N, C-alpha and C positions, 0 to 999 in steps of 0.2 A: 644184536644184529650187527652185521658188518657195516662199517662206514667207508665211503669212497669220497675222499676230499679231492676236488678237482678245480681247475682254473683254465681259462682260455686267454689267448692273445688274438687280436683281430686286426683287420685292416682299417677300422674306423668305429664310429659309435652308433651307426644306423643299421640295426640288425637285418632289415629286409634287403639292404643293398650292399652291405659289406660282407666279409666272410671270415671264418675262423682260420688262422694260420698255425696255431699251436694249441694242443690239448695235452695237459699234464694231469696226472692223478696219483694219489698215494692212498692205498687201501689199508685200513686199520681194523683191528678187532674192537670190541665194545669198550676195551680199556685204552683205546687209542694207540696201541702198539702196532708198528708197521708190519704189513703182510706182503705188500706188493707195491711196485712203483713203475709208472710208464711216462714217457714223454714223446708224443707224436707231433710231427709237423707235416704240412702239405705245401705244395707250390701254389702260386697265385692262379686263380681262374682267369682265362683270357677276357672274360666279359666284366671283370671287376677292376676298377681303378682305385688303388689304395690311397688313403689319406696320408699325406706327408707327415703331418703332426703325429699321427698314430705310429708311423714307422720310426719317427725320431724318438718317441717316448719308449717304445719297446726295443729299440736298437736293432730292428730287423732290417737287413740290407737287401738290395736288389739281388745280390748273388744267392741269398737264401730263398727269396721269393721265386726265383727262376731256376732253382736247382732241379735238374732233370731227374735226379735219383729219388726225389721225394714223390710221394703219391699225389695223384690228382685229387681235387676236392671230392669227387665221387668215390674214389677208393678210400680216401680219408674218412668219409662218412661211414663206410662199411666197417672200417677198423674200429671206430668208436662204438658203433652199434654192437659189434662182436664183443668188445670189452665190457659194455654194459651187461650184455647177456651172460658173460662169463662170471660176473660177480653178483648177479641177481639171486635172491632179493637183497637189497642193500639200501642204506640211507645215503643219498647223494648230497654232498655238503660242499658249499663254497662260501666265498666272502662277497656279499651282495649278489649272489648267484641267482636269487629269485628276481632281482631287478635287472640283471644283465645276462649272465651266462646261459640261463635257461632259455631265454628268448633266442639266443644265437644257436643253441643246440636244436631247438624246434625248427628254426629256419633252415639249418643245415639238412635235417632229415626231410623236411618238406620239399626243398628245392632239389635235393638229390634223389627224390622219389622213393624214399623209404616208406614202407607201409604203415608205420606208426611213428608219429612225431612226438609222442609223449612217453618215450622210452624210460625216463627216470621216474615215472609215476605208475607205470603198469608192471605186471608180473610181480606184484607185492613190493616193488620199490617205493620209496618215499623220499621226501626232500627236507633239507634243513639249511639254514643260513646263519653263519656265525656272526655276520654283521648285526643281525637282529638280536642274537644272543648277547653281543657286546652292548648293544643299546639297553637291553633289559638289565644287564649287569650294572650299567651306569645308574639306572633308575632305582634298582632294588638292592644292589650289593656293591656300591661304588668303591668300597675299601679293597676289593679283590684285585683290581687293576690300578696301575698308575695312569694318569691322564695328562694330556698335553693340549693346550689351547692353540688354535690356528691364528692367522693374522687378524681375523675379525673378532677375536676374543671368545670364540665358541670352542667347546670341547671337540677335538678332531676324532672322527671315527675312521679315518683313512688307514688302511692296512699298513702302508709304508711308513706311517708315523707311529701308529699304535704298537706294532710289533717290536721295533727297536726300543721304544719307551719302556716296554715290559720285558727287556732282557734278551730279545732275539737279535743277536748281532750279525747273523749270517744272511740276513734278508737281501735277496737279489730282486729288488722291486721291478715290476713289470716284466718279469720272466715268469711264465706260468708255473713252473715247478717250484721256483722260489716263493711265489705267493702261496702255493699250497702248503709248503712247509711252515710258513709264517702263520697261516690260518690254523693249522693243527696246534701250534705253540699256544695261541690264544685260547683255543678250545680246551686244551689241557689245564691251563691256569684256572679257568672258570670251573671246569669239572671238579678240580681238586679243591679250589678255594670256596666254591659255593655249590656243593653237590645237590642241595635241594632245588636251587634255581636251575641247574643243569637238567635235572629230571623233569621239572615242570615245563621247561622250554621244549625238551624232547617230546613231551606228551602232545604238543601242538602240531607235530608232524602228521598226525592222523586226523583226518577230517571228521570221522564219526566220533572220535573221542572229544573233539572240540564241541561238536553238536550236543553230545551227552552232557557236557559240563555247562554250556550256556543255557541249555533247556531247563535247568533248575531255576532260572529266573532269580538268581542271586547277584548281588553287586559284584562286578568284575572289573579289573583294571586293564586298560589297553595302553601299552607303551609304544609310541610311534615317533617318527622324526618328520618334521615339517621344515623344509628348506634349511636343514642342518641343525634345527633347534629341537631338542628332545622334549616330548610332551607325555604327560600321563593323564588319562581320562578315566573316571569312574563311571561305568555304564551298567545298563541292564538290557539283556536280550529282549527283542520285541517280536521279530519274525524272520523267516528264512526264505530266500528266493534263490534256488539253485546253490551256487557256491558263495553267495553273498548273504551275510546276516546284517540285519538292521538293529542297531542298539540306540537306546535313549541315554543321553548324558544326564544321569539322575543326580549328579552333583550340583548342576546348575538349573535343572528343569524338574519341577514337580509334575509327574504325569497326571495327577488329579486335576490339574488345570487344563489339560488338553485331551483328556480321555473321551470327551463327548464332542470333539471338534468335527466340523463338517468335512466332507471330502476335499472341498476347495482349500480349507484351512490346513488340512493334513498335507496337501500338495506343497504348500509354502513351508511347512515344518520339515518335510523330507528334503527340501532344497537347501536347508540351513545346516551346514556341517557342524555348527556349534551345538546343535540340538540332536540331530540324528547322524550317527556314524555308520557308514557302510563298510563292512570288513570282509575281505576275501578269506573265507575260512579254510580254503584249500592251499593257502600260501604261507603256512606256518605262522599264523598271527601271534603277536606278542600279547596274549591274553593270560592273565594270572589272577589267582584269588585276591580280592581287594584287600589293601592294607588299611582301608578306611573302616574303623570300627565305630559305626554310627547307627543308632536306632532309627533315625529319620531316613537314612538311605535304605535300610531294610524295609521300612514302611513303603517307601516309594517303589521299591522292587516288587513288593507284594501287590501294589495297585495294578501293575502291569500283569503280573501272574494271574490275578483274579479277574482279569477282563479280557477273555478270549475274543470278544467282539471287537475290541480296540485292536488287538493283534491282527485279526482278520482284515479289518478295514485298512489298517496301515499297510499290510501286505498287498492289498489290491492297488493302493496308490503306488507302492514301490514297483510292482510289476508293470503298471501303466507307464511309469516314468522310463523304464528301460525299453518298453515296447515302442514308445513314441520317439525314441531317438532316430534321427534321420540317417538313412544309409548313405554312405559316401560313394557316389557313382564314379569317382575319379581314381579309384584305387588301382595301383599297379598289381600285376599278378603276384608279386612277392608279398604284397600286403593283404592278399586274400586268404591267407593261411587259416583263418578261423571262419571262413565263409562256408561252413557246412562240412559234414563228415563224409568220408569216402564210403562208397557202397562196398558190400562184401565182394562183389565181382571185381571191382577195381583193386581192392586189396590183394586178391589172389593174383591179379595181373602184375601188381607192383612187386610181389614176392618173386614172380617169374622174371621180372625185369632185372632184379638184383643179381641173379645167377646166370642170366643169358649173356651171349656175346653181343657186340654192338649191332651187328646186322640183324640179329633176332630181336633186339630191343626196338629197332625201328618198326618192326611188324607188330610187336606188342602194343606200341603206342597207338596204332590205328584202331585197336579194340577197346581202349580206355574211354569211358564215357565222360569223366570229369574234365571240363575244358581247361581248368587250371593245370591239371596234370599233363594234358596234351601239350600245352604251351611250354611248361617247364621241361618236359621230356624232349621236345624238339630243340630247345636251347642246349640241353645236355648233349644231345647227339652232335650238335654243331661245335660246341666248345670243349667237350670232355672226352669224346670218343677217339678211337684210333682209325676211324674211317677217313680217307683222304678226300676232301671236297674237290669238285671241279674248279677251274679258274673262275667261272661265273659265280659259283656258290661261295667261293672265298671272297670275291668282290662284294657280294650281297651282305655277307657277314661283317666284313670290314666297314661297309657303309653304315650298317646298323650301329656299330660301335662309334663311328665318327659322329653320327647324328646324336646318339645318346650322350656322348661326352662333350659335344659342342653346344648342347642346349642350355637355356637359361632358366633360373628359378626351379631347379630340380631337387629331388630328395636324395640324390646320390652325388658322388664326386664327379667333377667335370674338369676339362682342361683349364678353365678359368679359375675354379676354386682351388685346384692344385697349385696354380701360379701364385694365388694369394697366400696359400698356406706355406708354400716354400719361402715366401718373403718373411712370414712370421717365424719360421724355423731359423732363418738367418738373423733376423733382428733380435730374437730372444736368445741367440747363441745356444740353441738346443743341441747342435751337433758341431763337430769340427768342420772347417771349411771344405776339406777334401771329401767328407761324407756328404755334405750338401751338394757339392758338384756331382758326386756320384748319383744322387737322387735326381738332380736336374737332367743328367744325361739319360737316366732310365726313363723318365717321363717323356723326354724329347724323342727317344727312340720309339716309344709306343705311339706317339702322335704321328711321327713320320711314317710308320708302318701302315696305320689305318688310312692315312691320306694317300698312300700308294696302292690302296686296295688289298692290303694283307692283314690277316689277323695276328696280333702279337701272342703267339703261342708259347713264348718263353722257352724256346729250344726243344719243345716236345715234338718227337717224331709223329707225323700224322699220315701213316702209310696209305674203299672209294665210296664216297658218300653217294648214295643212290638218288637222293632228292634234297632240295633245299629245305632247311629246317626252320629258318627264321620267318616270322610273319609280322 
């Protein structure tokens, strides 16, 4: 299968409220030989206030963020979706992509009203994460790579440290394309130095293959990282609830001692992560045949296998635990991404929305039933379209931004947090003084514009908006 190694650079670390500003990808064949390469950028969305520390780390300047020749975020999303379709089916690979990049891609497609937010999982696509592979390599084949400890004395799994340590001297850290090339370098080293591990890890891409293996109720090893510390647990599968499998830590817990536990006791057991491990089997879990050759562990696994009643009762407790979680009623629309699937009717309208002009898109929004999509769509027309707003509409949009960026205790960047972060950039000497002053001027201009009742559209022509979009 084709591999698409990709990486993103963003305006911050909070995926619902920040945005992607760079998408880079290198396509390879199954021998990891390069077939294609792309590097896409987009300009900053007017409703996003970027984090100064993120800009300092990535080296992205205001002139890049406001480059009129770059696509809008809406057009950027369409380009990425088209590229995914061009290379489907493929394995989409990153470094910590399952913990970071995937979330941003989903938010991009969600907020830009794409009909499918799971593009890297549908149409026979699947996912893989080289950071997980590296962790498995450290646990099972440590001789394959060279390792460096961080300031806390722990083995570092950071790409910008690990790649140079292992001979990749061209690494341009925090540039998306540079990070992609470094990721491929590490993948090649492991594929060549530990081919068996490479194949076992790749097998975890497929949810059904994982289910088939764990359903044999044999001892299995889970390699995971907890606050930077690598851990290995020897487990046995117990039950499956959707995308989550419950495993018993059979190295430390004899199932014979809990097999007849009451429902109340099972609730306490499930709450203890040292006894029950909940593993997302659709996120390429680091599950491997156990290296523990122990008759006692096999006996313990058999106890679980031979007790379907225990499996069933444990599943009931697991389901109740998830069902009893309180819903968060204070979610912003960006955080409602997983609050239900789209109807078929809305999906058809979203497909029309993608190919329509902006005037037509306004009309399409009125027929969409999902309130999340209506709100996001109205924001899109306000901040991404080429429809020129009236003076009153412009003032309403600017006031919305002023209120948003002047608030306290928010989940997104504000004028206050920007000021604090700029101080950190200066005190830590993250940028030359002239670059810091450039950032300060950039943020001052944004603040000045919204206080004057104007939207900071970053030089984009906005040639007429028929109605106010913001609510």
